[in-house]
Each structure stands twice: as structure tokens, then as C-alpha cells.
N, C-alpha and C positions, 0 to 999 in steps of 0.2 A: 825637616827631612824625614821621610817615612822609613822606618826600620823594617827590614824583611826578616822574618823568622824562618829558618830552614827546618823543614819537617821531614823525618825519616818515613819513607813509604814502605809498603809491603814489597815492592819491587827492589828497593834498596836492601831490604833484609834478605830476600831470596838471592840477590847477587852476592851478598856478603858470605853466604854459605859456601859458594863455589870459589870466591876470590881469595878467601882467607883474611881479607881486610874487614875491620869493624867500622861501620859508619860512625862519624862523630855524632854525639847526642843520643846514642842508642841507650834506651832504658836497660838497666841490668837484667830484668826478667826477659826482655826480648833477646838480649845477648845470650842468656841461658838457652833459649830456644835455638838460637844459631849454633851454639856449641853442641847441643844435642844433635842437631841435624848434621853436624860435621863428624859425629861419632864420639864426642867427648861427653858422655853421660855423667861422669863424675864431676867434671867442671860445671856442668849445667845444674847438677844436683846441689853442689855447694852454694851456688848463687840462690837457688830456690829455698834452700834450707836456712839461709841467712836472712830471708825476707819473711817477716811474720804477718804480712798483710794478706787479705783474702786473695789478691792476685798471686802472691807468692805461693799460697796454698794450692791455687789452681794449677800453676806450673808444676808444683811438686806432685800433685795428683797425676797429671799427665805423664810425668817422668816415671812414676811407679807403675802406671798402667803400661807404658811402653816396655818397662823392665819385665812385666808379667806378674807383678805383685799386686793382684786385684784387691786383697784385703787392705794393704797399706794405702793403695790408691783410693779406696772407698773412704778411708779415714780422712784423707786430705781433701777429697771432694766435699765431705761434710764441713770441714774447716773453711772451705772456700764458699760454702753455701751454694754449691752447684750440684746438679744431678750427676750421678755416675755416668760418664760417657760410654756409649755403646757402639758408636759409629767407627769409621776408619780412623786410624791414628793420624794420618796425614791431614784429614779434614779437621780433626780436633786441633792439631798443631796450628793450622792456618787460622782457625777461629780464635784461638788464644792470641796469636800474633796480631791479628786485626784489632781485637778488643784492646790490647795493650798499646797499640800505636795510636 
């Protein structure tokens, strides 16, 4: 019997922002992006801060950029080995979400 693996899609993540529900199997860093999009910057920051991977640093960088703390964001972009983002915040959010999914 073939086993089917359910995969969270970007559409699932976008729906979660508005529904208040969190899809099963959602990676913590994607959950952080959902929390931030719902207005819970602190909750999102806690998740990113607890993840010492390059992906965690990338989400952390985005959060500080969104907060307006360019210097702190630049530090986290370096830790993530990513260039400092200059484009629209919503485009960066989407790029990070897609990469993490």
C-alpha cells in the first residue's frame, strides 16, 4: 500500500493567517511567519530566536527589518548568509515562506 505524505502549501499558509488555525505539519519557522502576519511579532520573534539555523537567522532578519531595526536585521542577514533585503516586505515574506515550505 502506498503511503501519501501531506504537504503544507503556500495556499495553506496564507489561509492560516486569516483563519486563525495552524495547519498540521507546519514547520516552526513558517508558523513564525504566520504569527507575524497575524500581528504577533513577539511570538514570531521567540520562534526565530530559538532556532539557531541559517533559516532561523533569515526569519529573524526579516522580523527585525519589519520592525524597522536595520542594523539588527543586517546582523541576522549575515548570520543567514543572505544579502540584506531591499524589496517590499510582503515579497520577502513570501520568498521566505516558499523557501521554507
